[in-house]
N, C-alpha and C positions, 0 to 999 in steps of 0.2 A: 451565534456560531452555526454555520451550516454543517449538516451531517449527511453522509451517504445513506439513502433509504433503500433497503433491500426488498421489503415486502414479500419475503419468501413464504410466509404463512398464508398470504392472501392470493397467491397465484399458483398455477400448476408448475411444478418443478420436476426436473429430472436430475439424477446424479450425473455430473459430467465425467467424461473419460479423462485420463491423465493427459493425453495429447491435446485435448481441447483446453484444459487449464493452462498448459504450457504455451499454447498458441495465443491465448488471451494475454497472458503475462508478458510474452515476448512483444506482442503488438503494443501494449501499454508502455513497455520499456522503450521501444523505438519511437513512440509518439507521445512521450511524456509531456503533459501540459497542453496538448493540442485539442483534446476533445472533452466535452462534457459527457455524462453517462449515456444519453440517448444517441448522440453523434458517434460515440465510441462503438456502441452496439451496431449502428448502421454501417460503419466503415470496417468492421472486422473482415479479414480475408475469407473466413468461412462462416456461413450463417448458422444460427442455432436458435433455440427457443429463448424467449425473454426470461423465463424462470431459470433456465440453466445458466444464462449470463449472470443473473443476480446471485445465484449460488456461488459462482466463481468469484465475482467481485467481493462478496461477503468473506469468502475464504482469504483472498489476497489482502483485504482490509484488516481483518482480525489477526493476520500474521505479519502485519506491518510492512507489507510489500508495496502497498499503494496508499495514497492519501488524497485529500481533496483541498484545493487551494480556496482562497476566499471568494473567488468568482465561480466556483463549482467545477473547475477543470480537474480531471483525474491525473495525478502525477505519480511517477514511480519513485519510491523512496528507499527501497532495499539497497543496502550498501555493505557488502561483505568485506570490502577493502578497509572500511572504518573498523570493523571488528578485528581484523588482523593487526591494525595499528594499536588498538586499545587493549587487546587481550593480555598483553604482557605488562601492563601498568599495574604496579603494586596495589593501588587503590581498588581496582576492579577484581584482582585475584582474591583479595581478602573478602570482598563482599559477594564474590561470584556473580557479578552482574555482567551480562552480555547485552550490549546495545547494538541493534542491527539496522538502524535506519538514520537517515538525515535527509533534508530536502535536496533535490537535485540542483536547484539554483538557490543561492543564499537569500534572495528576495521572496521566495515562496513562503506562504503561511500554510502550515500543515495542521490538519485536525487529526489528532491521534485517537486510536481505538479506546484508550482509557487514560486516566490521570497519571497512573503509575508510570506508564510508558512515556508520557509527555514530560514528567518530572525527571526521569532518568535521562531522556534526550537532552533536556535543557542543562542538566549538570555537566554533560559531556561537552556541549557546545561552549559552555563557559570555560572549560579546561583547555580547549583547543587553541 
């Protein structure tokens, strides 16, 4: 299974500004599945340091806003509409589970940040 590599400990990093994080997230959302990591970096509307870019990707990945498909393309998986649909289900109210992502296209294979998130997502996919 392919994983996103951030290498934030090995490269010079800067803390990104909120507007920079939002810009990267918006660009990924608008171009979901079109770019691999390096191509995404080279096509951003505003240039930044590679380390800063990696910090942003790590943040988005760990917060389940982006994933990576089996070919290495970065996809946007955050889905607040799904939360709205599921939040009132009795099953999730009892367990207090909020699931906040699903693949943009049903054919996508997404690698999740951890097993717990993947299991929770799969249980929702089976219910839908």
